[in-house]
C-alpha positions as CSV (number, residue, x, y, z in Angstrom):
1,M,73.1,102.1,108.1
2,A,73.9,104.1,111.3
3,Q,73.4,107.9,111.1
4,V,76.1,109.7,112.6
5,A,77.6,113.3,112.1
6,A,81.1,112.4,112.9
7,V,83.5,109.6,113.9
8,Y,86.5,110.3,116.0
9,V,89.6,107.9,115.9
10,H,92.0,108.3,118.7
11,V,95.6,107.7,118.0
12,P,97.5,108.2,121.3
13,F,100.9,108.4,120.1
14,C,103.3,111.5,120.3
15,T,107.0,112.2,120.2
16,T,106.7,114.4,123.5
17,K,103.8,115.1,125.9
18,C,102.9,118.8,125.6
19,H,102.3,120.3,129.0
20,Y,98.8,121.7,128.0
21,C,97.5,118.4,126.5
22,D,94.6,116.7,128.4
23,F,94.4,113.8,125.8
24,Y,95.4,110.4,126.8
25,S,98.8,110.0,124.9
26,L,101.9,108.0,125.0
27,A,105.0,109.8,124.4
28,G,107.8,107.7,123.0
29,H,106.0,104.5,122.9
30,L,105.6,104.0,119.1
31,H,106.6,100.3,119.6
32,L,103.0,99.8,120.8
33,A,101.5,101.3,117.6
34,D,101.0,98.1,115.6
35,D,99.3,96.3,118.5
36,Y,97.1,99.5,119.1
37,L,96.0,99.6,115.5
38,A,95.2,95.8,115.5
39,A,93.1,96.5,118.7
40,L,91.4,99.5,117.1
41,A,90.6,97.6,114.0
42,N,89.0,94.9,116.0
43,E,87.1,97.4,117.8
44,I,85.8,99.0,114.7
45,T,84.8,95.7,113.4
46,L,82.8,94.9,116.6
47,Q,81.2,98.2,116.7
48,T,80.0,98.2,113.1
49,A,78.7,94.7,113.4
50,H,76.7,95.7,116.5
51,F,75.7,99.2,115.5
52,G,75.6,99.0,111.8
53,T,77.8,100.8,109.2
54,P,77.9,104.5,110.0
55,A,78.1,107.1,107.2
56,P,79.7,110.1,108.9
57,E,80.0,113.5,107.4
58,T,83.4,113.8,109.1
59,I,86.1,111.7,110.4
60,F,88.4,113.3,113.0
61,I,91.8,111.5,113.6
62,G,93.5,112.8,116.6
63,G,94.4,112.4,120.3
64,G,98.3,112.4,120.1
65,T,100.0,113.2,116.9
66,P,98.6,110.7,114.3
67,T,101.4,111.8,111.9
68,V,104.0,110.2,114.0
69,L,102.5,106.8,112.8
70,A,104.7,105.2,109.8
71,P,103.1,105.7,106.4
72,D,102.2,102.0,106.3
73,Q,100.5,102.1,109.7
74,L,98.4,105.2,108.6
75,L,97.4,103.4,105.5
76,T,96.3,100.5,107.6
77,L,94.1,102.8,109.7
78,L,92.6,104.5,106.7
79,A,91.9,101.2,104.9
80,K,90.0,99.9,107.9
81,S,88.1,103.1,108.0
82,R,87.2,102.8,104.4
83,E,86.3,99.1,104.9
84,C,84.0,99.6,107.8
85,L,82.4,103.1,107.2
86,N,80.3,104.3,104.5
87,L,82.5,107.0,103.0
88,A,80.5,107.5,99.7
89,A,79.3,111.0,100.8
């Protein structure tokens, strides 16, 4: 089991791009969210297969505005996190 203090999951979708934001984000491109989440799930699977299953103390979900995802999309992201990360602690 890989020891990490935290995992950051970037969700780059927003309704508008704030002038002060330096994060990579896509305002008004929610039609790409399903493809992004599928690619993210694949990347999580590849990384945990290579480095092991991390047991982070904290998971940060940020980047754009993750709450612009539809509830089922957010549930998909959380389910994949639960599947590939040791969240027992």
